[in-house]
C-alpha positions in Angstrom: -0.1 -0.1 0.4 1.3 2.9 -1.0 1.5 6.7 1.6 -0.4 10.2 1.0 1.4 13.3 1.8 0.2 16.2 1.6 2.1 18.9 -0.5 -0.7 21.3 0.4 -3.8 23.3 0.6 -4.9 25.9 -2.2 -7.8 27.6 -3.4 -8.7 26.1 -7.0 -7.0 30.3 -7.8 -4.3 29.8 -6.5 -3.2 25.8 -7.6 0.6 25.4 -8.2 0.2 24.4 -12.4 1.9 21.7 -11.8 -1.2 20.2 -10.1 -4.0 21.7 -12.1 -3.7 18.7 -14.3 -4.7 16.5 -11.6 -7.5 19.1 -10.1 -8.7 19.3 -13.6 -8.2 15.1 -15.0 -10.7 14.3 -10.9 -12.8 16.6 -11.5 -14.3 15.7 -14.9 -13.9 11.7 -13.5 -16.5 13.3 -10.1 -18.7 15.7 -13.0 -17.6 18.3 -10.7 -17.7 21.9 -11.3 -14.7 23.3 -9.5 -15.6 27.1 -8.2 -12.5 29.3 -7.9 -12.0 29.6 -4.1 -12.9 25.6 -3.6 -9.9 24.7 -1.4 -8.3 22.0 -2.4 -6.2 19.5 -0.8 -3.0 18.0 -2.8 -1.6 14.3 -1.9 1.3 12.9 -2.9 1.4 9.8 -3.5 5.1 8.6 -2.0 6.9 5.8 -4.5 4.9 7.7 -7.7 4.4 10.5 -9.8 1.1 10.8 -8.4 -0.9 13.1 -7.1 -4.5 11.9 -5.2 -6.7 15.5 -5.6 -9.2 16.1 -2.4 -11.7 18.7 -3.0 -12.1 19.4 0.7 -15.6 20.6 0.7 -17.2 17.3 -0.8 -16.0 15.2 2.6 -17.8 14.9 5.8 -15.1 13.3 7.5 -12.0 11.9 7.6 -13.1 8.2 7.3 -14.5 9.4 3.9 -10.9 10.3 3.3 -9.5 7.4 4.7 -12.3 5.4 2.2 -11.7 7.1 -1.2 -7.4 6.7 -0.2 -7.7 2.8 0.5 -9.7 2.3 -2.7 -6.9 3.7 -4.3 -4.5 1.5 -3.2 -2.7 4.5 -0.8 -3.2 5.8 3.1 -3.0 8.7 4.3 -0.4 9.6 7.0 -1.1 10.6 10.5 0.5 14.5 10.1 -1.9 14.9 7.0 -5.2 13.8 8.7 -4.0 16.2 11.9 -4.0 18.6 9.2 -7.0 18.0 6.9 -8.8 17.9 10.2 -8.7 21.6 10.1 -10.6 22.5 7.2 -13.0 20.0 7.3 
């Protein structure tokens, strides 16, 4: 199982270009329209060149995030969980 670590939390309008394609792709999969001021967490999947994007307003609990990552074959690390907890 891969470990997911937080790279940053950004508003969509401030999202670094290197992460924008991941956010756009994830939004397309979920058929989601991204708001410019929406908070997005970008997680690095350690050992890969991949990122996992979380549209934070879409989650009601950390368990929902953990379940989503588990389905993707990843586990979120504790420091990242603590930070995300403050944004939900």
